[in-house]
C-alpha positions in Angstrom: 0.0 0.0 0.0 1.5 3.3 -1.0 2.4 5.8 1.7 0.9 9.2 1.8 3.3 11.8 3.1 2.5 15.4 4.0 5.0 18.2 4.2 8.6 17.4 5.2 11.2 19.8 6.4 14.9 18.6 6.5 17.3 20.9 8.3 20.4 18.8 8.0 21.6 15.3 7.3 25.0 14.1 8.5 27.2 11.7 6.6 26.0 8.6 8.4 22.3 9.4 8.3 19.3 7.9 6.5 16.4 9.9 5.2 13.4 7.9 4.0 10.0 9.1 2.9 7.5 6.5 2.0 7.6 2.7 1.7 10.8 0.9 2.3 11.8 -2.8 2.2 15.1 -2.7 4.0 17.5 0.0 5.4 21.0 -1.2 6.3 23.5 1.6 6.9 27.2 0.6 7.3 30.1 2.4 8.8 33.5 1.5 10.1 36.1 3.3 12.2 39.5 2.6 13.7 40.7 4.6 16.8 44.1 4.8 18.3 44.5 6.6 21.6 47.1 6.8 24.4 46.6 6.0 28.1 44.0 8.2 29.8 42.5 9.4 26.5 38.8 8.4 27.1 38.5 9.3 30.8 35.5 11.5 31.6 34.0 12.9 34.8 34.5 15.5 37.5 37.9 15.9 39.1 39.9 13.2 37.2 43.6 13.4 37.5 45.8 11.3 35.2 49.5 11.2 35.6 51.1 9.0 33.0 54.6 10.5 32.8 55.6 10.1 29.2 52.8 8.4 27.3 53.4 7.2 23.7 51.0 5.3 21.5 52.8 3.2 18.8 50.7 2.2 15.8 52.1 -0.4 13.4 49.2 -1.3 11.0 50.7 -2.9 7.9 47.4 -3.9 6.2 45.4 -1.1 4.6 41.9 -2.6 5.2 40.9 -4.5 8.4 37.4 -5.1 7.3 35.9 -4.1 4.0 32.4 -2.7 3.5 30.5 -4.5 0.9 27.2 -3.2 -0.6 24.6 -5.9 -1.3 
């Protein structure tokens, strides 16, 4: 059964968003990310004190793709 849609106002759509109007069979967004961070990088809260001295993050990633995204 066809969808009946009234007025639509789109203010913004980010790069990983989906905008659909009407009937849809399947929506399957994909994304991937790789994050490298040193010690104490993802701490959050009130009054956190992190003393790491000299912190170094070594990244040796020889392969270009860890997991490929395939569209079906």
